[in-house]
N, C-alpha and C positions, 0 to 999 in steps of 0.2 A: 776754512770758509769754500763755501758752493757758491758755485757762480749768483745767480740769483741775489746771496745774501751781498755780493760781493759791488753790486749794482746796483745796490741801492744803497750802499756806504760811499760808492762814486756818486750818487747822484747827492749823495748828503755834502760831503766832502763841497759842494757846486758853489754850494750856498753860505760855505763855512768854510777858513781851513783847518778849522777843530780838528777835524773829521779824516783830514792827510795824515796826522802824525798814526791813526791805525793804523790805516793805509799803511803806508808807512812801515811801519816798524811792523807788521807779519810779512811785509815781501822784504826786509832788509840786508838778511841770510844770502838770498839771492840775488838782491840789488851786489854785495859785495863782496858774493864769489865771483861774479859777472870782472867787478870794474880789479880786484886782485888777479884771475887770468889771464888781465892784457898789464899791467903793471910791474905783477910780479914786485911789489913790496909791499910790505903790510899796513906801512904807516901812510902809505901818502893813496893805498886805496879807502883808508878808511876818511884819510880826507876829502879824497871826491864823493867819498859819499854820503859825506857830513851836508858838506857841497849842495849835489846834488836835491836833498833832501829838502835843505833851506834856502837855494833858486827856483825849487819845481812847489812849494807847496801850495802857494799862492795863483799857480801859473794853469792847472785845472780846467783844460777842454771846457767854454759854457760855467765856467764859477765867476768867482765876483772881481779872479785876481784878474782875465781877462780881457 
């Protein structure tokens, strides 16, 4: 995804969390890999990554959840 496309998607996500899912899916592997390197436990990394998605999906700066 190019930068301009991602900026548009982030702006859409500020108006509704359904767009956050698309952003999250695009970056899941990178987020998971970072967490996994920190905790060195596959299942815990999945839990943390998933919890991050659920807790942050409505907290996009400038969005309705902030």
